[in-house]
Residue, then its C-alpha position, 0 to 999 in steps of 0.5 A: m494538493s495534486i489531483y491526478e487524472p484517471g489514466t495518468s502514470i504517476q510514481r509511487f515513492e517509498v520514502l524512508h527517513d526522508r529519502v526515496w528507498m524505492q519507486h515505481p510507476v502506477t496508473v491512476v484509476s480514480d482520484d477525488g482528493a480524498t481517496l486515490a485509486v491506482r493500478l499496479d500492473p505486471g512489469s512495473r519497473f522498480n527503482f532502488p536509489p542508494h539509501p543509508f538504511g541499506p538495500h530495500p527488502w524487494s531490491s532483488h526484484s526488478a519489476w512487479a510480478s504477475t498480479v494486477v493490484l488496485q491500491l486504494h489510499r485514503s488521505g490520513d489513513h495509516y494503511g492502504v487497501w490493495k485488491f489483488f487479481d491473478a493474471a487472468g483477472a480473477f479476484q484473489n484477495w484484499y490486502i491491507n498494507f499498513e503504511a504511512p499516510i500518502v503525501r502527494r507530489r506533483n508527479g506521484f505520492e510518497t508513503d512508507d511500508h510499516g511491515l504489518d499486513l492483513i489478508v482478507f480472503p473472498d470467504g471473509r477469512r483473515e490472515w495476519k502477515d509479517v506481524a514480527d516485522l513491526h517489532w523488527q522495524r522498530v528495533t532496527g530504527r526503520i520506524d519509531e515507537g510512536t509509529v508502532g502505536l499509529v499502526l496498531a491503532a490503524a489495525a484496530d480500526v480496520v478490524a472494527q470495520l471488517d467486524s461490522n461489515n462496514h468498511w469504506w473500501s466496499a465501494w470497490d468490491g465490483w471493480t475489476p481490471 
């Protein structure tokens, strides 16, 4: 298993049906082998290799925009926890991105976005995002029914953690860019 050194630039690969669909650099903040924390900075260039599934949903963008994002990936989880900051470095919100568990490579990690997201605002309010995308992704063959079940189980786990105010990513509450 690859453990990445803080400050190292690695690649985040979005892999769909065993082929890279998108990749871009991120910077390692921390890695203990169980939890990988990376930073996505404004200007991080996207690369979209040709893919049989068609263009990636973000293919109209050449780079990440103006926010700094801390991305937390815990081994085996079907979600990543993202912490968004505005251009001035002020905390905006937590963002639970339901995605495939990461697979480590020598030069980065693989995952795949499953289209369901949960925004958690500083006041604790929650907003589900792209709920219909989960169904659309299954119907179009991007994910299968088993993956839908895994995503829904992960969503229930995240909600239970938030409801009990006992979520593992609270250790990162004080982190700022």
